[in-house]
N, CA, C and O of each residue as an XYZ file, in Angstrom:
260
protein
N       1.064     -1.097      0.084
C       0.272     -0.144      0.088
C       0.860      1.076      0.111
O       1.787      1.091      0.921
N       0.631      2.501     -0.666
C       1.234      3.616     -1.488
C       0.083      4.640     -0.460
O      -1.122      4.456     -0.628
N       0.541      5.656      0.540
C      -0.376      6.404      1.164
C       0.356      7.636      0.181
O       1.513      8.029      0.026
N      -1.163      8.059     -0.462
C      -0.833      9.650     -1.543
C      -0.490     10.886     -0.259
O      -1.125     10.652      0.769
N       0.031     11.610     -0.220
C       0.379     12.747      0.663
C      -0.514     13.678      1.272
O      -0.379     14.424      2.241
N      -1.640     13.422      0.333
C      -2.508     14.247      0.618
C      -3.714     13.628      2.259
O      -4.544     14.080      3.047
N      -3.135     12.612      1.984
C      -4.028     11.597      3.130
C      -4.955     11.122      3.056
O      -5.358     10.351      3.926
N      -5.661     11.435      1.923
C      -6.741     11.212      1.897
C      -7.025      9.122      0.615
O      -7.888      8.333      0.230
N      -6.242      9.262      0.601
C      -6.158      8.443     -0.939
C      -4.984      7.470     -0.235
O      -4.002      7.931      0.347
N      -5.308      5.822     -0.417
C      -4.365      5.034     -0.106
C      -4.199      4.411     -1.073
O      -5.271      3.923     -1.431
N      -2.973      4.024     -2.049
C      -2.793      3.324     -3.588
C      -2.580      2.002     -3.239
O      -1.563      1.656     -2.639
N      -3.734      0.996     -3.667
C      -3.868     -0.458     -3.596
C      -3.939     -1.354     -4.079
O      -3.934     -0.896     -5.222
N      -4.039     -2.779     -4.264
C      -5.184     -3.321     -5.136
C      -6.296     -3.747     -4.306
O      -6.309     -3.911     -3.086
N      -7.089     -3.878     -5.027
C      -8.854     -4.520     -4.519
C      -7.932     -6.209     -4.092
O      -8.933     -6.802     -3.690
N      -7.110     -6.956     -3.983
C      -7.189     -7.919     -3.907
C      -6.127     -7.648     -2.253
O      -6.144     -8.225     -1.166
N      -5.311     -6.502     -2.802
C      -4.648     -6.626     -1.207
C      -5.566     -5.915      0.564
O      -5.499     -6.316      1.726
N      -6.253     -4.864     -0.031
C      -7.293     -4.573      0.470
C      -7.906     -5.907      0.920
O      -7.212     -6.356      1.833
N      -9.092     -6.831      0.589
C      -9.872     -7.476      0.365
C      -8.491     -8.529      1.876
O      -8.844     -8.928      2.986
N      -7.730     -8.591      1.546
C      -6.728     -9.504      2.340
C      -6.708     -9.103      3.569
O      -6.908     -9.770      4.584
N      -6.426     -7.829      3.450
C      -6.082     -7.124      4.925
C      -7.312     -6.875      5.503
O      -7.089     -6.803      6.712
N      -8.707     -6.672      5.258
C      -9.689     -6.942      6.254
C      -9.512     -8.184      6.435
O      -8.921     -8.470      7.476
N      -9.853     -9.101      5.713
C      -9.600    -10.826      6.042
C      -9.351    -10.845      7.322
O     -10.084    -11.005      8.298
N      -8.044    -10.633      7.188
C      -7.478    -10.608      7.963
C      -7.217    -10.312      9.601
O      -6.682    -11.081     10.400
N      -7.818     -8.805      9.892
C      -8.350     -8.168     10.759
C      -9.543     -9.086     11.609
O      -9.550     -9.443     12.787
N     -10.447     -9.292     10.616
C     -11.999     -9.903     10.517
C     -11.701    -11.382     11.250
O     -12.374    -11.732     12.220
N     -10.575    -12.264     10.668
C     -10.955    -13.470     11.059
C     -10.500    -13.434     12.466
O     -11.146    -13.844     13.430
N      -9.148    -12.823     12.489
C      -8.622    -12.334     14.241
C      -9.734    -12.148     15.222
O      -9.572    -12.728     16.296
N     -11.133    -11.263     15.026
C     -12.253    -10.903     15.846
C     -13.758    -11.721     15.744
O     -14.846    -11.476     16.265
N     -13.225    -12.981     14.677
C     -14.287    -13.566     14.244
C     -14.497    -15.006     15.422
O     -13.575    -15.623     15.956
N     -15.954    -15.253     15.585
C     -15.918    -16.917     16.137
C     -15.503    -18.173     15.345
O     -15.116    -19.274     15.737
N     -15.812    -17.387     13.410
C     -15.991    -18.979     12.464
C     -15.155    -18.145     11.380
O     -14.947    -16.940     11.520
N     -14.626    -19.001     10.127
C     -14.397    -18.118      9.416
C     -15.760    -17.124      8.342
O     -15.748    -15.986      7.871
N     -17.076    -18.553      8.305
C     -17.934    -18.098      7.602
C     -18.700    -16.210      8.483
O     -19.336    -15.314      7.928
N     -18.269    -16.318      9.813
C     -18.730    -14.634      9.982
C     -17.473    -13.992      9.670
O     -17.836    -12.817      9.732
N     -16.380    -13.958      9.410
C     -15.157    -13.407      9.341
C     -15.862    -12.716      7.853
O     -16.219    -11.542      7.953
N     -16.009    -13.210      6.885
C     -16.247    -13.445      5.384
C     -17.318    -12.915      5.387
O     -17.597    -12.420      4.294
N     -18.241    -12.768      6.336
C     -19.315    -11.885      6.027
C     -19.024    -10.421      6.312
O     -19.369     -9.395      5.726
N     -18.352    -10.619      7.293
C     -18.396     -9.632      8.163
C     -17.069     -8.858      6.922
O     -17.463     -7.758      6.534
N     -16.006     -9.170      6.460
C     -14.984     -8.820      5.702
C     -16.096     -8.312      4.032
O     -15.835     -7.301      3.379
N     -17.170     -9.212      3.702
C     -18.029     -8.404      2.593
C     -18.572     -7.306      3.415
O     -18.353     -6.244      2.834
N     -19.180     -7.134      4.511
C     -20.214     -5.697      4.886
C     -18.783     -4.564      4.460
O     -18.703     -3.891      3.433
N     -17.790     -4.627      5.560
C     -16.907     -3.959      5.803
C     -16.175     -3.180      4.511
O     -15.929     -1.976      4.436
N     -15.901     -4.206      3.529
C     -15.439     -3.679      1.844
C     -16.338     -3.117      1.167
O     -15.968     -2.260      0.364
N     -17.708     -3.409      1.279
C     -19.091     -2.828      0.515
C     -18.862     -1.478      1.547
O     -17.920     -0.757      1.218
N     -19.341     -1.224      2.302
C     -18.796     -0.031      3.287
C     -18.327      0.858      2.399
O     -19.076      1.679      1.869
N     -16.565      0.763      2.052
C     -15.599      1.165      2.094
C     -15.702      1.886      0.172
O     -15.018      2.775     -0.336
N     -16.773      1.087     -0.419
C     -16.447      0.530     -2.175
C     -17.454      1.954     -2.560
O     -17.369      2.676     -3.553
N     -18.705      2.077     -1.034
C     -19.462      2.584     -1.874
C     -19.704      4.055     -1.788
O     -20.654      4.798     -2.037
N     -18.644      4.178     -1.400
C     -18.268      6.316     -0.831
C     -17.344      5.833     -2.281
O     -17.851      6.505     -3.179
N     -16.266      5.002     -2.867
C     -15.871      5.582     -3.966
C     -16.158      5.090     -5.415
O     -15.312      5.067     -6.309
N     -17.424      4.708     -5.533
C     -18.043      4.398     -6.388
C     -19.226      5.813     -6.867
O     -20.247      6.222     -6.315
N     -18.499      6.257     -8.132
C     -19.250      7.235     -9.142
C     -20.424      7.638     -8.805
O     -21.165      6.656     -8.774
N     -21.287      9.132     -8.383
C     -22.616      9.423     -8.407
C     -23.601      8.595     -9.434
O     -24.557      8.019     -8.915
N     -23.418      8.494    -10.929
C     -23.789      8.250    -11.678
C     -24.106      6.088    -11.677
O     -24.811      5.543    -12.527
N     -23.501      5.444    -10.726
C     -23.031      4.446    -10.245
C     -24.353      4.370     -9.656
O     -24.667      5.459     -9.176
N     -25.571      3.144     -9.470
C     -26.293      2.744     -8.135
C     -25.436      1.897     -6.619
O     -25.180      0.708     -6.430
N     -25.275      2.682     -6.066
C     -24.167      2.072     -4.500
C     -25.966      1.241     -4.001
O     -25.741      0.696     -2.920
N     -26.926      1.087     -4.242
C     -27.914      0.657     -3.278
C     -28.243     -0.629     -3.591
O     -28.916     -1.321     -2.828
N     -27.712     -1.128     -4.948
C     -27.786     -2.809     -5.586
C     -27.320     -3.191     -3.956
O     -27.978     -2.945     -2.945
N     -26.877     -3.414     -3.983
C     -25.933     -4.403     -1.986
C     -25.589     -5.540     -2.779
O     -25.754     -5.779     -3.975
N     -25.000     -6.279     -1.714
C     -24.599     -7.414     -2.123
C     -25.884     -8.505     -1.742
O     -26.964     -7.986     -1.458
N     -25.771    -10.129     -1.734
C     -26.597    -10.757     -1.828
C     -26.724    -11.139     -0.360
O     -25.673    -11.377      0.236
N     -28.067    -11.243      0.407
C     -27.995    -10.784      2.023
C     -27.620     -9.827      3.135
O     -27.409     -9.911      4.345
N     -27.630     -8.719      2.049
C     -27.390     -7.750      2.823
C     -28.471     -6.962      3.320
O     -28.586     -6.165      4.251
N     -29.566     -7.608      2.050
C     -30.923     -6.582      2.925
C     -31.997     -7.646      4.162
O     -32.910     -7.119      4.799
């Protein structure tokens, strides 16, 4: 990961982001299923603010409704 100088942006790959979130959630979850569901929710929350306004961010993922 590379932090941009303005402090608002971190340059990374989606795979690295998923791996980092998964690593933390696995430490604090009772089992892997719970960790992966938490990872999905965290990732969805992060990415919803990254979507351009023209793309609907309300579609969500299966199981989040």
